[in-house]
N, C-alpha and C positions, 0 to 999 in steps of 0.2 A: 175757389173752383179748382177741380182736379185736372191736371194736365192729361192730355191723350197719351196712351201707351204706344211708344214708338214701335215696339215689337208687334202689337196687334195691328197697328196701322200698316206696317210693312207686309204682314201676312195678307191683309185685305188687297193691298196693291199688287202683290205677286199674283193673285188670282186672275187678275185682269191683263197681266203682261203676255205679250206673245214672244217677245225677245227679252232676254235678261243679260244685262252687262254686268260682269263680276271680274274682280281681279284674281290672279292665280292663287293667292293665299286663301281667300274666302272660298274659292272652288274646292280647294283641298279639304276643307272642313264645313262644306255647305250645311248650314243648321236647319234648313227648311225642307228637308227631304220629303217629310210626310205631307206638308202643305203644298209643296211645288217641286215636283221632280224637274230636273233641268232638261229641257228639250232643244230649244234654240237659244244658244248663248254667244256672246262676244266676251272673249277673254282679254282683259287688259294685262299686259306684261306676259303674254303667252310664251315668250322665249324662256321664261323661268318655270315652266310646267314640269320639265324633267327633274328639276331640283326637288320638287314636291312629290315626285313618283307618280305622276298622273299620266 
């Protein structure tokens, strides 16, 4: 049995989200720009955003 693809599953989950929780490092290099532009986000470790130039 083939395991589900984590990436594909995450893309499908993102389509249903109204709020996205993301840490500062992932926010800096958000890999899902085409599938899910960030609109309503909660940033974990937001005090580190200036280090990432965001």
